[in-house]
N, C-alpha and C positions, 0 to 999 in steps of 0.2 A: 100599404102593410104588408101583400103578398110578398111583394120585391123583398122586401126586407128580409123576409128567412126564406126567400130562394138564396138572395145574395149569402146570409147567414151559411146556408146549407154548402153553397160552391166554395168558398171560405173552409168550411173543417173538412171537407172535399179535400181541396186540394192541400189544406196544411196537415193532413195524416197520410197523405201519395208520395209522401218521402220523410225518412229521419237525418237529411241530410238538415246543418243549422243553417246552412248557407240557402239550401230551398225557401225554406222555413223563414227567414229573413225575406228574401224577395219576395214570398206570399202575402207577410205582412208590410211590405213598401208596398206592394198593388193597392191592397185597399185599406191603407191609410186614410185614407179620404172620406171611405165608407163611415158615417157618422152611426149606423147604426151594430155595426161591427164593434167600433170602437166604443161604443153602449156597453155590449154583453160582458166585450173583454174586461171593460172598468170593473161593470158590478161584482164579474167572475173572479176576477184576480186580486182588487184591493185589498191589503190587507188587516184594512179595519172598519170591512162591512162585514158582519155577520148573521146567518138568517135564519140560525137553529135548527137547521138541516142535515140529519145524519141519517146512515145507512140504519145504526138502534132505531132512530125514533123512525124513521118510514117503518121500518119491523113492527115496530110496537103499535103503532097505529091502524099496521094494513091489518093484524090479529083483532085488532080489537071491532071494525066494522067486519069481520067477514064471520063473526062470532054470535 
């Protein structure tokens, strides 16, 4: 499991290292067989999956726990 998160960290670092669309396509192609990265991207960007987490929601909960 640690290896999965290390590969995810490498993916994020690589994808953020350039603004070039071609570079991003190359990185996505490189990680296309990594099931963990694919799952993370699926759950992050799937338009019909909603988790009820927003910045306002997090701020509200943070204030409740600090009072």
